[in-house]
N, C-alpha and C positions, 0 to 999 in steps of 0.2 A: 502496499500500499503506501504509496504518494505521501510523500510528507504534509503537503499542501494540496489536500482534494480538491478537483474544481479551483486549483490558485493558478495563478499567474504562467501563460506556456501550455496551460493545458490545453486549451482551445488550437494551439497552433497543429496541433500533431494530427495527421490524417491516419487512416487507418490500414495503409497499409506501408509495418517498417518502420515507421514515425516520418512517414516526409512531410514535407510542408505543406502545407494546402495551398490551393490556387491562388486565393483568394488572399492572404497573403503576399504572393508573392509578387504579385498586383501591387496591393498597399507598399512593400517595401522596391518593388520597381518605380511606379509613380513621385515614393518620394526620394529615394538616390538617386537612380541612374533617369529615370526623366528630367529630372531639375539641374542636373548634371550636362545632359545635351542641348540643354534650351537655357543656360546659364549664359547671360550677356547678348545672345540672338537679335529679342526685342529691339536692340539698341540701331542694328543694322539692317537696309533694306534688301530681303530673302529673294531670291531669283529659282525660278522654277523647278533650277538641276539639285538647288539644296531642299526643296522641300521634300520630293523625291527621293534623296538619298537620306533623308530624314525617316522617310516612312518604310523604308526597305531597312533601313537598320534597326528601329521599332519593331518592323512584323519577324525580324530572326531570332532577336530578341523573345518577342514572344515566343517563337515556336522551342524556341531552346528551351524557356523556362516551363510549358506542360507539356516538352515530349513528345511534340509532332512534327513529324518530318514535312517534307515537300511532296512526295509522293503519297503522302493519305490524301491532299486534299481538301482539306479542313479551310475552311477562308477565312479569315480574317476575323470581321466583324463577330465570329462562334468566338472566336481565338478570345478577343479586344470582351468580349462579353463575359467570359469566364470569368478576366484575372480583372473585370471591374473599370476599364481604364475606358478615357477617352484618347480620341485621334490626336497626332502629336500636334499636327497642322492646328486644330483647334484649340488648341489648351494657350498653343504660340498667339497665334488671336490674339483670343483672354488676353496673355500676359503683356504682349503689347497697346491692346484698348488701354489696358489699366496704368499701365508707365504713361501712354499720350494722356489718360487722365491726369494721373497725378504730377506733371509738366506745365500745365495748363491750368491745373489750383496754386500753382509757385507764383509768386510774386515778380517782379520783371527786373529789382532788384538782388531776387535774393537765386534767382537761375538763372543761367547762360541759356538761354533761347535759342535752343538751334533747329526749330523746326520752319521758322520763318528762316532760314540764312539763304543766302543767293548768292551761289557763285561766280564773280566778276567773270571778264574774259569770253571767247568765243568757243562755242562746244562744240565738241569733232559732229563730224555726218554721220549719218546711219540713225539708229533707231536710237534715242537715246534710253539710255539705266532710267531707272524709276529712282521714284526718290522717296526715304522713309516716312512724308507726310503723302504721297500717292499712297504708299501698300496700308498706311493705317486708314486712309478714305475707303479703300477697296475693303479695309477689314470690321469697318463700319458698316458697308453695305451688308454684307457678308453677316453680322451678326444682328443686322434690323435694326441698327440704332436712329436715330431721328439726325438727318441729314444735317440739319441747319442745327444739333446740337453738336457734330463733330468735328468739322475744319474752324468753325470758327469761336476765335477765342473768348471774348464777349459772354456770347452767348451762351456758352457750354458753365463759365464760371456763377452764371444761377444758378445751375442744374445741380451742382454738385455743391458740401458744404466740408469744410474743413474736419478733419478725427483727432 
């Protein structure tokens, strides 16, 4: 009989040989691995290749945690639901919009506001690289935020309060 019946750590073990439950693996992945993968990424404009690389790496980790091979043809949505996790791109969009709201709440003299920064000089030919602001506006549309509250500094400050 254990020293603490039903105590700490008793619900972390599964029925097979003391293995860790999949939901616990999902929580551990979310708190450690996913946060490390997304650390600082909300501050730079991400391109489609980076999104695909993040999703691919995440799916490889999901399959490894669940012990599923690619040959088993288990859909990624089922693995994600079993682990209790959201898509890494939606988490990235939430983090980016949270940072953007934080930047907008700051006073002008308290924070260097780089969202309005314009680069001087001629731009190169071809399709221009997306700016961080354009990415944030796309995230606002994806999250169905009010369009008037997203890009304009003065209208958004009335919607949010200081914590």
